[in-house]
Phi, psi and omega in degrees: 000134182290134181284148171289158181305319183290345183265355185292316183198167176303326180294314181293330176295315179297321178297317180296319179297315179298322178297315180296320180293320178296317179299320178298315181296318179295316181298318179295320181297321183276350184280336183058028175286149173262114183267142179296129180215349183267141178244162175224130178291338177271134180278140177296153193288333188253126176271120178276312181200147171240146175204137176246137182242121181298127185282311183263090181261151178281109184240079179057231181254027179295134179307123183298334180297327177295328177290320177296319179293323177300321178301319177296314182299316180293326178293327177286319188280325187305316180298339181287339179254332186307130176071016176293139176263137174243100184275165179309133179074002176273152178250129173273127175238119181301311186288332178293333179272316185279324183076187182289147181258070185273155178298328180296341179266003178101358180289146183245174181282120181231180182290134174226165177243129180216127177053040177075018180228151174281129179221199181215153181192160180298131180086008181303141180118352182291335177298324178296326178296309181288333173301314179299312181297315182300317180300320180287321181293329175301336180266010181247175178272002183281169187246123177283124184250345174210122183207122179247146182251154163229041186255027170286347181229143172257102192271334187226144175298151178297138175220104183051046181296129181253333180237155186296145171301138178098001177255024179271185183223160174230128182224148173217128180295133344252007191271345168247103189248168167245121185223146170217158182241138176277098181264018179252180175259016179250158175260137178245164180212136176259128173249121180220137179200166180246149167244187179298331185248330192232151161266118188254138180225152178208131174254124181241163185217158180287341177204169182291134175293143179289351180228153170262146182231131177235140175255125184232152179249136178228152175053054179264127180197165174255141180227160177242128180228115181053047177070006177251134181267137180236148173260128184237144174187164174234134182247128182243152176245113180264124177252123185243127178294124185294330183283313185266339183078007182269145176283118182262346177206135175232091192250129174287121181248347181198132171246122183257135173212082192248134178291127180277127184240038173220177182299122185257008186297334182266000183274149172270112188251127179281126182273000000 
């Protein structure tokens, strides 16, 4: 099979990355989008959702030092997003706020996912950051405008899972971003910080949302196809009118069919 240009050598890979970053910068310049950049030390009055994400998770046989380094990386990155305001018609861009995760800025080598495998790289752990943000934005009235997945594979057994499989994100500076747009007439605010154990998040708003939003999983099971085990599920977003209590929308937002890449002997597999 013929190799892609980026696969020929480390040099061609670097050239490809620089090309992608340049293309992103040019596209943003020509888009005339207004990106969220203003912060407020005062928190907006209404809490939409809170969520805490365990930093040091048991991930198979992953080197624990990568988890410790991830804790450092998240501690550096969190203040760059904390208390950001997303005003009507503004776009939130993770990378525009966090910037590059270079070693010169104090970032360490942490866990990353590449080509369906666990690997490591400087600044590893940022996917957990955008996973947290994405989960909260799913519960808001705002519109996700850029979201990449790396959920074709189920890489690690569940360990105190709090959110459904398949609601994660994949990011690479700066050309694979996580972005959402405030398409409402309300102002939102992200509060994010780290403790010794958790990456903590809170989405706040200038007023109460007219709807409640719940994310639910249906038809979740493991199956075997040609000796390969897959994780299957469907994720729905339920929108409930706050006044009437009635569900006004039950929307399928994700169908998962992910190859399981860990020991499946303890799983209940549907034949």
